[in-house]
C-alpha positions in Angstrom: -9.8 -18.4 -4.3 -12.2 -16.7 -2.0 -9.4 -15.1 -0.1 -8.0 -13.6 -3.3 -11.4 -12.2 -4.2 -12.0 -10.8 -0.8 -8.5 -9.2 -0.8 -9.2 -7.6 -4.1 -12.6 -6.2 -2.8 -10.8 -4.9 0.3 -8.2 -3.2 -1.9 -10.9 -1.6 -4.1 -12.8 -0.4 -1.1 -9.6 1.1 0.3 -8.9 2.9 -3.0 -12.4 4.3 -3.1 -12.0 5.7 0.4 -8.7 7.3 -0.4 -10.1 9.0 -3.6 -13.0 10.2 -1.6 -10.8 11.7 1.1 -8.9 13.6 -1.5 -11.7 14.7 -3.8 -14.3 15.8 -1.2 -12.3 18.5 0.5 -11.0 19.7 -2.9 -14.5 20.1 -4.3 -15.6 21.9 -1.1 -12.8 24.4 -1.7 -14.0 25.1 -5.2 -11.4 23.1 -7.1 -12.6 21.4 -10.2 -11.9 17.7 -10.8 -10.8 18.2 -14.4 -8.2 20.3 -16.0 -9.4 23.0 -18.4 -8.7 20.7 -21.4 -10.8 18.0 -19.6 -13.7 20.3 -19.0 -13.6 21.3 -22.7 -13.7 17.6 -23.8 -16.7 16.9 -21.5 -18.5 20.0 -22.8 -17.8 18.8 -26.4 -19.1 15.3 -25.7 -22.3 16.7 -24.1 -22.9 18.8 -27.2 -22.4 15.8 -29.4 -24.8 13.6 -27.3 -27.4 16.4 -27.1 -27.2 16.9 -30.9 -27.6 13.2 -31.6 -30.9 12.9 -29.6 
């Protein structure tokens, strides 16, 4: 059981490293992480959260 848990943690760590290796250079080049639609949705959610406070 411990081997399975350690394997899952290793796979998760590897996935985080791969995502970081892809996103960090993209952000440095000025690329956004979200599409235009995704950015609009985040802005809408921030407005809703701000209005509810």
